[in-house]
N, C-alpha and C positions, 0 to 999 in steps of 0.2 A: 702301512698308515696311509700308501698312495693307491691301493685298492682298497680303503675302505675311501677313502678320498671320493673316486671316479664312481663306488658304488653309490657315493652320495651324490655326486650329479645328477648320473643319471635319475634316480630317482624324483629329483629337484624337478629337472627337464618332462619328466612323465609328471608332474604336478601334484608328486604325494611328497607334500610340502611337508607333513609331520612326521616322517618316517625319515626323510632327509635330514632337519632338523635337529634329529635325531641322533646317528652319524656326527655329522659337524661336532655334537656338543662333546660326543665321544673322544672325538681327534684333538678338542682342545684341551679336555681333560689331560691327555698326555700333554699338548705342546700350546702352552696358552696364547702363542705367539704364530700360530702360524697361521698365514697371511689369508690364503688359500679360505680357508676354512671361515676365519674369522671375516672376510669379504662376504662368502656365501650364503652365512647365516645372518649374515646382515642385513642380505637382499631378499632371502627366506625371512626375514621378517619383518623386513619392509613391505611384503608381502600380504601377511597378515595382520597389518596394520600398528605392528610397534614401530612406530617410528623412534623413538627418543633410543633404543634400545638398538637401531639397526644402525643408529648414527653412531652410537658408541664401536657399535661393533668393527664397521666398513672402517672408521678413523683409524682403531687397532691396526687394523690392514695397512691404511696407508705410512705407518708411523712405523710400519715393519716394510715396507716399500713404497714409495711416493711417486712413481715411474712407469706405475700401470693408470693407463688414463679411464679403463672402464672400472676402478676403485670410484675415483672422480666424480665419473659420472651418476653411478650407483648413488655416492656421498648426496649430490646434487639432490637427488629423485626423493631424498628423503628428507633433507632438509627442506623444499618444496614445500612437500605433504604435509612440515608443521608450520610453512606461514617463517620460516626462519630464511627469508627473499633474497637478502645483504649474500648470508654465507651460499645460499643455493647458488646465486649466480657467479660467487668467487672458486666455488668447485668445480661449474661448469666450466669455464674460462679456465682452470690448473691444465684441465683434460686435455682443452683444443691447441692448449699450450704445447703437450707432449706429442697430441693429433690432433691439424686441422681440419681434418677428414675423417669424425666422426660422425654420423648423422645423427644420432640418440642425442650426441654433448649440444651441437647446434639445435635440437628438438627443444632440449630441456631451456638452455638459454633461453630461447625465441619467448617462451610459457613464461619465464620468471619475468622477461623483460616488461610482457604484456604485464603480468599482474602488478607492477610497480607502474603500468601508464606509458613506457617508453615504448610506443607501438611500432614506429615507422623502423625502428631496431628490432622491434621485435622481426617482424614482417621480411625483413634482410634476413635474421638466420635461420626465420621457414623456410626461406626459399632457397638458402642455403644448403637445408637439407634436405631438400625437394630436387636439387641438382646432383645431389646424392646419390640419394634411392627416390627416383621417380616417382614409383607404386608408394611411398612411406604414406602409407590412410592415414595416421593419427596426425602427421603434421599438415596433409591438406586440410581436415576437419578443422584443427587447432589455429592454419594459417585463415581459411574463412570466419573464423570469430574475429581474427583481428580486423581483417578485411571490414565485417560487420561494424565492428564499433568506429572504423575510420567513416565511415560512410560511405564506402566501397561494394554494394550491396549485391551488382553485378558481377562483380569479381569474386563476390562470395559464394555465390550460388554456383559461378563455374568451376568454383575449387571443388564442392560437395558431390558436384556432377561427377569428379573423377572421382571423388570418395566410393560413391556410391557404384560407378560403373570398375573400379577395383573389389568392391565386398557387398555386391548385390543384397545378397542372403542379412546385412546387419542393419538393423530394422534402427537400429540409434542415428544412422548414418539419414536414411530416410527421413526422420523425424527432423534431424538440424536441418534436412534440405528440406523440409516444408517449415520451418519458420525462418529459413534463410529467400525464401520464394516469398515468404507472406512480407518480410520487411520489402522485400524486392516490388513491392507491387503486384503479383503474381498470385490471388489468392486460391482462384481456381484448381490451381496447381500444388498451393498448398495442402489442399482439403486432400490432392490424390496422395502426395508422400505422405501423409500424415494415414492414410486409409491401408497403405502399402506397408508403415509402420506395425500398425494394429495387428494386421493379418499374419506380420512375421513373429511378432510379439505380443498378445495380445493382453498377455500378466506381467508385462514389462512396467514395473512402475517407472520409469526415465519416461518412459516411449508417451505411457499414457501422460504426463506431466506435460511432455511437449503436446501431444493431440488435443490435450485443457485448453494452452496457451492459441492455440491455431485458433480452437473452435470457437472462445472467447471472442477473439480479434475478428472473426467472419460473425460475429454477434448472434449465434446460438448459444445462447446464456445458460440456458439448462442443460443443455448436452455438456457445456463445458464443466456444469458442477460434474455434473455426473462422471467423467470421466477423474477429475480431480478426487473426488469421492471413493472411487475405485482404487486410485493409486494411493490412498490414506489407508483404504481395508487391507490390500493387500503390505505395504510397508508403513504402521504406524508412527515410527523413530526415521523412517527418511526425508530428511528438512527439505527438500526440493517440492516435494508431493505437501507437507502441508504448507508449506510457504505457497502453492499454486491453489491449493483450498483456501485460506484465509481469504485469496485476493479476488476469488470466485464470490465468495461471501459479499466481501464488500462489495463487488461490484453491485450485485444481489440488492443492496441496499440492506441486507442483515448485517446491522454493524457490531452488535452486540458477539454475535456467532462469532465474526470477522476478529472482534478482537482479542476474544479468550483463544481462537488457533493459533492469530500471535504469539501470545502467552505461553502457549502450548508449545509451540516451534521455541519460544525461549528456555523454552525446558530442556530439549531434548541435549543430550551431549555430544553426537555429532556434528551437531548444526557449526557451518564455518559463518566468519567473521561478514561474510555477506549476507548470508541469508538472514543474521541476528540484524543487522545493518539496515537492512528491508524493514524486518519487525518493527524496529524501533522507529522509523522514519515514518510508517504506515499510521502505530499508536501515536506515535505523536501530529501527525497531519490529522486522526481521529479526535484529536483532543483529550485523549489519555496520556493528559502529560505525566502524572507520574510513574507509573509503567515505564512513560518512553527514557524520563529521563535514569528509571534504574536500569534497565536494559543500556543505554549510553555509555553508564558508566562500567557494566559490567564488560562490553566492548573495550573500555580504555584501563582496563585491569588486563584484559588478552593483548591488544595493541594499542600501548599508551601514545602512540608516534601517527597515528591515523588523523589527520585534519580534520577531512570531513566528519569524521567524529565530533571532533568537538567543537567543530561550527553548530553541527546540530544538535548537540547539547547545548550549545548559549543559546540555541534559538527557543528551544524547550521550554529553558529557565527562565528568557525573557518574558513568556509566554505567561508564564507562572508566576512574575512580577518579584522574580529573584535578581534585579538588575546588575548587583557586584558580582555576583558569579557567574551571571552570564558574559561579564566585558571579560572577567577572567577566560572564561573558555574562549573568547572569540582571539582575546590575545594568545593564547597558547595556540590556537589554529595559525593567527597571523605568523608565528614563529618558526612553525614547520611549514609553511607555506606564505612566504613573505610576501608574492605577489599577484595570490589569487584574490581575485575579483568579488568573487562572491562571497569571502572571507572580511574583505575589507569593507564592499557595503554594509554589511549586517552589522558589524563593530560601530562604521558612522550611523546606522541607524539606531544603536541605542548611545551612542553618544548625543545624538539627538534629544531620544529621551531624560537622557541627567542631564538636558539644558546644557550642554559642552556643543552648542552647536557652531563654534568657531574651529576647534577639532575634529566635527563632522564635519565641515569645509571642508578643511585639507583631506582628508578619509576619499573625499566623493570626487575632487578632483585626483589623487593619483589614480582611483579608478578610472575619469574619463581619459587620462591621458595613455592607462593600459587599452581601455576600448574605446579609441575616437569614434564618435559618430553613433553609434550603441543607444538606445532608445535610453533606457534604465536609469544607465549610471548617468546620462543627463540627469533626467527626472529625479536622483534624486540629491544632485547635486544644487534643481531648484527647489525641493524641500530644505536642504539646509538651507538656500538662504533667504526662505519664506520664513523659516523660524528667527532669524535676525533683521525680519522686516525690512530686509530689501526685495520691494517690490518689483518692480520695473527688471532688476538682474536675475531673479528667480522667471518671473515669465519669458525673459530670453532664454533661460536653457529650457524650459518646460518647450516652448515651439521646437527649440530646437530636437527634444526629445520627439516631439510628434513629428517633424516633416522628417525622421530617421523612421518610425512606426506608427504610421498617419490610426490603425488601428485598433490601438493597443489602450485599451480602457480605463488600465492604473493611469496612462499616461493623457490622457483627455479629462477622465475626473479632476488632474491636478493643473491640469488649462484650464479648465468651466472656474476651479474653486481662482484661481491668481483672477482673471479675469471681474467674477463678479466681484472680490475684493475691492478689485479698483474700479466698480463703479462701469464695465463695458456687458452688462446686459445681453444685449443684444447677442454678442455672441457665446457670453457663459452658459445658457438657458440650455441651447440645444447640447456643449455640450456636455452639462452636468446629468446629462441621458446617461453614460455612461457610468454614473454612480452603479449600475443593476453588474455590471459586470466588473467592477472594483474587485480585487481580490482579495480587500481586508473586509470589505463589506457580508457579514453574516446572512444579511433578510433576505425573503425571496422574493421574488418579482408574483404577485398574486395577483390575479383574475387574468392573466395571459390569455386566454381563452377569447375574453372577450373586446371586439376593435377596441384600442386609444383614441380617448378624442384629443385632437393636436390642437383643435381653435378653428377650423376650414369650417367643420361638416354644423349642420345650421341643426340647432337644438330645443327648437321650438317640436313642442309634445314628445320631445323623446326622456327618458328614462337616461339620466347621466349618476353613477356610483362613483362616487369621490372616496377613496381612500385614505387611510393613515401609514404613515412608516417613520423608520425614524423613533425619537424621541418625543415626549411632552407636547414640548416647546416646541418642534416644528410641526406641531400639529397645530396649536394656536395661533401659532403663529402662519400655516398658510390656508387656514379654514373660514381667512377672511373672501378668499378668490369662490369660494361656494355661491355669497352672492351674487357673483357677479353671472357666476350660470344660469343661476335661479331667473335672472335679468331676461336673458336670453331663451327663456322659454323651459329649460328644463324642468326634467321632474327630479329632485336632488336628494338621492340616497347620501348618507355617511356610515362608514364603518371606520371605525374607529375603536381606541383601545376602552375597556369597560370603563376605566377611574374618568374618562371625560364625557362618556353619553349623558349624564343628565343634566350636566352643562350645557353641553351644544342641543340640548335639544328644544333651548329655551331659543334657538335663534332662528330669525326671521324669512321664510321663502324659504326651510328644507323641510322636504317630505314627511324624510322618517329618519332616525341613527340611531344605529345598531353598533352592536360590541364588533368587536371582529371573532370571524368565527361562527359568529346566527346567518342565520338564512337572511340574505338580502330581499328575496325574489327576481324576476325576472329582470334585465337591464337592455340596454340597448347598446349603450358606451358606456364607461369605465376611465379613471386615470389620475393616477397617485397625485395627492395632495400639494405634494413638491414639482409635478409637473406641468400647474397650472399657470407660473407665469411665463411658461414658453409659450401656452397656447396663449393664452391672451396679451402676449409681445409685450410683457410687462419690460419700459426700463425706470432709473429712478425717479423719472418725474411725474410715472405715471403711474408708481403702488397705491392700489387703494389703502389708505390710510384715512379713513373716516374711520372716527372714534367716542363713544367706546361699539365696538363691535359685537361685543359679549358681555352677559350681565347673570347672574344669580339666580336660577328662581327666585320665585316670591316668597316659598313655602320657606324657605332655609336665613329667610335676610332678621325675619327678626327671635329665632333663636339667638342667630348670634349679634343680633345687638344687645340682647337682654346680655348673654356671657360677657362682653366687652365694658360694657358699660358696669357692672357688677362687681369688674376686674380692676378697672384701671379709673384714677381721676379723671377729670374735664380737662381737655386741654390736645396738642397733636401728639398725635399716634401713628409710632412708625415702625412701620413691618421691615423683620432681619432676617436674611436668610444668607447665613456663611458658606455652605458647601453645596456639594450638586452629588448627583448617583453616582458614585463606583461604577457602578456594573463589573462586579468582579468576575464575572465570565468571561470581559472583553479585552485584552491586555491595553487596547489601542485607547477605551473608553476611557479604562481607569487609569493612563499617564496624562489624557488631558483631563482630567478629574483632578488629578492633582496636581494641575498646573494652576484649576481657574478658582480652586476651591482653598478658604482659610480656615482657621481653626476661630473658634470665638474666640478668644481671649486678644485675636490681632486686631478685632474690632474695638476696643479702649480705646480711640482718640474719637470717635462716633459715640458710645456708652458714657464716656464724658461729658457729653455737653448736654449741661443741664437745661429744661423749660420744655421737654417731650415726656413720654412713655413708651417703652421698646416691648414691643412683642413678636414672637418667636413665630415666623412662618414656615424653621424649616424641621421635616420631618423625617423618621428613618434613626437611623446611631447616631449618627450624627446631630439630630436633635437633642442626645440626653447631655451635651455639655449644659446647655442652658440651666438645669435641673441647680449647677452651684454658682448660676450669677443672681444676684437679687432683684437686679436691674431691669432684666424681662421677664415678662409674663409669658409663659407657655400656655395656651388653649389648643395646641397638636392633639392630643386624645381625645376632644371630639371630630377630628377633620377623619368623614371616612371615602369620601372623593374630592375629584376637584371643583363640585359645586360647593361642597362647603369650604374650601378655599376661598373660591370667587367672594361668599357672602362673607367671610372674617377681613377680605381686604375690603372691603366694601366700607366697614365702618374703620378703615384707617385710614390718614391722611397723604403718608408717603410710604410708600418699598423701595428700603436698601434692599441690594442682591446682587451675587455673584451671576455668573452668566448662569441660569439655572431657568427650565420651565415657571416659576413662582413671578419671574420678571416677565415673560410671556404673559404671562395671566395678567397678573395686575396693570402692564400697560395696555392691553386688549379693551380691560376694564376701564382705561381710561383713567386711571392714578398716576401722578405722577413716581416716576421712576428711575434708583441712579444705581447706573449697572457697576462693578468693578469688572472691567476687562484682563484675561491674561495680558501679556504680552503679545504672545501671537493669537490675537485674538482670533472668533469665527467668521469665517469671511460677511456674513450677514451685517457685520456693525461697519464693513466697509474698513478704510482708513484715514489716519487724519482729520478727523473731526468729533466731535461729543455729543452729537444731536443724531438724529436715526430717521430714513424718511420711512420707515417702517411703524414711528411709535413714535405722534408728535412730544407725548408726555417723557420719553426718555431722553437721559443724561447719560451719557459714558464718561468714567472718569477710569482712564487707560493705562497700566503697569507702564514706565518709561524704559523697566529694563526689563528680562527675564527673572521674577522671584520678586520684582521689588514692589509692596504693600502700602509699603510706607509711606511713600509719595502722594497718591492719590487718596490714602483715606486723612493725612494731612489736609490735603486742600477739600478732601470730602469733608471734614470735621468743621473748616470752615465757611465754608458753605454753608452747612447746617446751621450754625449761629444767626450766617444774616439769614437764609430762611425761615427761620422762628423769630426772629426782629419783624419780618416783613411781614411774615406770614405767607410765602412764596416762595 
């Protein structure tokens, strides 16, 4: 038996694994408790990727004799390979308790600690391994990885240079050195090392992956894609190759191909948790939310205690509008990582979305305590205070965030909103330009290649393109500034949403109105409509509020007048809008819409007032509620665009509306508008007033507390009775 064992060991050392395995198995048939055969058969199984069997066999060897350090080291290696990290750490520590000077045990423990985020301790164990074996190349390479994660990039380069010096013919070390050089700002040297790696191993998938990463970072995108393609061609089931190909496709804007490649990665059996996590995150960022959710759930089935996965699953579910499930995910993540500021911030944002602003504030304050003086936690606290109507306190936090990071566009945007809300237009409008860099904004800055008019240049004889952004109501509110530009001598071209073209063609002083995407012709200058208040230096006292500044096309008026007269008796006619557009593709807009919109039945206090005819102005799916309400006349099936809506409103005496585009249209037409505003109302309605400097005929009915529509509707019903008696 001893002779067979020696022969098996010799075959094993010569790399003839299958022959060695056959002899180990024969030995164990004769004696199942042979510790040496169990141990080395386990090592061989580990080398062949059969880790569960390896763990069982090496554990049998340890059961027979737990005083051999190598048994514990190799058990740790197998456990590490299947990410049973706590058990792997324990195995390495048992080996070191038996013999504190085993480089392999120190190396394995360092790797395990690095995987669990204990980087400084990992570094110490790698350093101890190198002290015992200075030419331990694997320890040098892995120590470089830990140093890179700690931001100590120059030290990482030094360790990899030592590793390369020990093994100059090993392509993977040159590739790793190339990556480290790139991270430390030595791009040209990184190119050289990658080229050396490719010369040594031109068909090595790991080297091709490294080359693709470095070359992409150097800006040679198509070349990077070629290397990624070649890596996948050689190793179609090699997860890092598939992952780098997906990344390259995404960088090149080939989103559909990138998404398909990420999903392909998810189907590879050998894909590790880190690979799948990258794929899920990318799908999440690309708004492929159902696929991202499914992948996060697969990850949690493999590694249930992964707090980042729980957190990001919560983010994806929040974007899908599944707020209660998202809350459960954030709570799970917080249980696993109680003081993680990212998780706490996300849960605070969700609590705010659920109307639990006080709980959100408490969480935000905890984050600020954990991360004092950091911009984003301060800004998040400002948002929680804003949602409670505590505007001065909110401004204090937003400004503290601005002091911590003056260039952060999210922070600047919130600093703008609070100033506009409080009437500080002089500071608010310039800061509002940060909206283009706000991370929650999906809309792109159009016409960036044309100089923007900022108010200083003479407009006489110049062609000025003014273009729409955000929603219909924003265009209707800010299009008033076009007349001021025309008065300065500009040849004004308006580019607006298609549904507004017919209406806005009636505006005096406008040379041409085109729909977004249509040809504008040559222009000299451009401006987004919502940047014009900044260009004109607008203050609350200088808002151009002359009304009406819009009118329906004359040819639309007569047909709508006939429809109204045929459908309604004489007497006061009141238009109703009870809901906004939920914009289901944008969760932020959807959540705002849930707070600003009502169900039609909630208007009962108004509908119960006698003496008027009610007319629906509600379009879309929410308008279907009017079918079951006999007190409302619904003519919206005849509406094709805003010109029709304007003609219909022209035949009404009053419009009652939530904060949506119909309110802006009616007010711009000069009609009396009673606007129901949510507690955390839009900045344009400012604070502590029931009128608006933007629209002289508009009256605000504000929620006194989040979700309380009963109070403003009761007041509105009383005012409506008085209005009907007096006729105004």
